[in-house]
C-alpha positions in Angstrom: 19.6 -29.5 -15.9 17.3 -29.5 -12.8 15.2 -26.9 -11.4 14.3 -26.5 -7.7 10.5 -26.5 -6.4 7.7 -27.5 -3.9 5.8 -30.4 -3.2 3.1 -29.8 -1.4 1.0 -32.8 -0.6 -2.7 -33.1 0.6 -4.2 -36.2 2.0 -8.2 -35.8 2.8 -12.0 -36.7 2.1 -12.0 -37.3 -1.6 -15.1 -35.4 -1.5 -12.9 -32.1 -1.1 -10.9 -32.9 -4.3 -13.4 -30.6 -7.0 -12.8 -27.9 -4.4 -9.3 -28.2 -3.3 -8.4 -28.6 -7.3 -9.9 -25.4 -8.3 -8.0 -23.6 -5.2 -5.0 -24.8 -6.0 -4.8 -23.6 -9.9 -6.4 -19.9 -8.3 -3.2 -19.9 -6.1 -1.5 -20.2 -9.0 0.1 -23.8 -9.2 0.2 -25.0 -13.1 -1.8 -28.8 -12.5 -1.7 -31.4 -9.7 -2.1 -35.2 -9.7 -4.8 -36.8 -7.8 -4.3 -40.8 -6.4 -6.7 -42.8 -4.0 -5.0 -43.2 -0.5 -5.8 -45.0 2.5 -3.5 -45.2 5.5 -3.6 -45.3 9.7 -2.7 -42.8 11.9 -3.4 -40.9 14.7 -7.1 -40.5 13.8 -7.3 -44.2 13.3 -7.6 -46.7 10.3 -8.7 -44.7 6.9 -9.4 -47.0 3.7 -10.6 -45.7 0.4 -13.9 -46.3 1.3 -13.6 -43.8 4.6 -16.4 -41.3 3.7 -18.9 -41.5 1.2 -16.2 -41.7 -1.6 -12.5 -42.5 -0.1 -9.9 -41.0 0.6 -7.3 -38.9 -1.9 -3.2 -37.7 -1.9 -3.0 -34.5 -3.9 0.5 -33.6 -5.1 1.0 -29.9 -6.3 4.6 -29.4 -7.7 5.5 -25.5 -7.7 6.9 -22.7 -6.7 7.7 -21.9 -3.0 5.8 -18.9 -2.8 3.3 -20.6 -4.1 2.9 -23.3 -1.8 3.3 -21.3 1.0 0.2 -19.6 0.3 -1.6 -22.4 -0.9 -0.7 -23.8 2.6 -2.2 -20.9 4.4 -4.6 -20.8 3.2 -5.3 -24.8 3.7 -4.5 -24.0 7.1 -7.2 -21.1 7.8 -9.7 -23.2 6.1 -9.4 -26.3 6.2 -7.9 -27.7 9.6 -10.7 -27.1 12.0 -13.1 -29.2 10.4 -11.3 -31.7 8.1 -8.9 -34.8 8.8 -6.8 -33.0 6.2 -2.7 -33.6 6.4 -0.8 -31.5 4.5 3.2 -31.9 4.1 5.9 -29.9 1.9 9.3 -31.1 0.0 12.0 -29.8 -1.8 12.1 -31.7 -5.2 14.3 -31.0 -8.4 12.5 -31.6 -11.9 13.4 -31.2 -14.8 11.3 -29.1 -17.2 11.4 -26.5 -14.5 9.1 -24.1 -16.6 6.2 -26.1 -16.4 6.0 -26.1 -12.4 
């Protein structure tokens, strides 16, 4: 049996990892996964060496209300000053109690 959750994906400068991780947990997420990220888009090409320590992709699987709260906070706090990309999608997870 599966449970519907939101997958919130954040792509940003790796310098934000600790702060974002703390904030995500404070909003009620049970955890997150971080990987290195690189790519190209409207802001030009970004590789893992961009900035002092590269880019990351943080993925958070959580309840919809938690994802909405985190997204609203990130928009308000970071969008104006950082090249932060944020998107959400529905996911079906096993062991829904973990998320």
